[in-house]
C-alpha positions, 0 to 999 in steps of 0.5 A, a space after each residue: 149719312 154724314 157728308 162733309 167737304 174737308 178740303 178743295 184745291 184753291 182758285 177753281 175758276 182761275 186754274 180752270 180758266 188757265 187750263 182752258 186758255 193754255 190749250 189755244 194760247 201762245 202764252 205760257 200758263 204762268 202768264 195766263 194765270 198771272 193775268 187771270 188773278 191780276 188785281 186790275 181786272 173788274 172782279 164781276 167781268 172777270 167772273 162772268 168771262 171765266 164762267 162763260 168759257 168754262 160752261 161753254 166748254 163743258 156744254 161742248 163736251 171738253 170736260 178735261 179742264 175740270 180735272 184741274 179742280 179737286 175736292 175731298 169729302 169725309 163720308 160716314 154712315 153709309 152701307 157697304 152696299 153704297 161702297 161697292 157701287 161707288 168703288 166702281 168709279 175708278 177714274 179720278 176717284 180716290 178712296 180710304 175706307 174704314 177697314 172690317 179687318 181691324 174695326 169691330 163692327 156694331 152689327 145692330 147699327 145698320 143701314 135700313 133701306 126705306 122700303 123695308 123700314 115702311 113695311 111692317 112685315 118686312 121690318 120684322 123680318 129684317 130685325 130678326 135676321 140682323 139679330 141672328 147676325 149680331 149674335 153670330 158675329 159677337 160669338 165668333 169674335 169672343 171665340 177668338 176668331 179674327 175680325 177679318 174672318 168673322 166679318 164674312 157673315 156681315 151683310 151689305 147693310 153694314 155701316 162704313 166710313 170713308 175719305 174720298 178725293 175726286 175731281 170735278 170731272 169725275 163728280 160730273 160723271 158721278 152725277 150723271 150715272 148715279 143721279 140723273 139715270 133712271 133707276 139709280 139706287 136711293 143711298 148713293 143718289 142721296 150721297 152724290 147729290 150731297 156732293 153737288 149741293 155742297 160744291 154748289 154752295 162753296 162754287 155757286 158757278 158750278 150750278 151752271 154745269 150741274 143744273 142742265 143735267 138734272 133735266 137731262 134725259 139719260 138713256 143708258 142703265 146704272 151699274 
């Protein structure tokens, strides 16, 4: 699995602070944004006040302001099983996925679950089945069957690539449901963890949003 942040909206703290203040201010958002970024502010004081406001709103459950911060990740070498789970998160999440209709699949190169890789008997059974699927898929394509039809025999382990854009609120929701929930599956859990780790590197203040979730008890079941 490879994950890379390839784009994000700018000035997260200033934009989120402006959105938050607009809700309860007589001033226009233009004026508030100008006030937020004006050079006469002390940078340390500004950062502390912005972060304190945003974190307090998140803790109070007012998450809508987070929707104004967006990010785009390039993701490669993940399974179609992960894609099926990730695509269930529809609100605030956009996807552009490598097409199996037009791209010939390397069946031998699959995502291998650790539980199978660590068990000799299970790994042997895996390789046997994948080998037969590879032969069948390549034979169908060689016979002139369209890739969009030959793909019907491919397993959930088939690798895929995609570009995804989401906002900070949708990432917060993903983190709760795919990392914090007991029983979340290993592959999507790893991907979402990487999303958050990257975000925390480029926007260190976001650790104050995600760190409390790492120790929180989440009662509902994953889907």
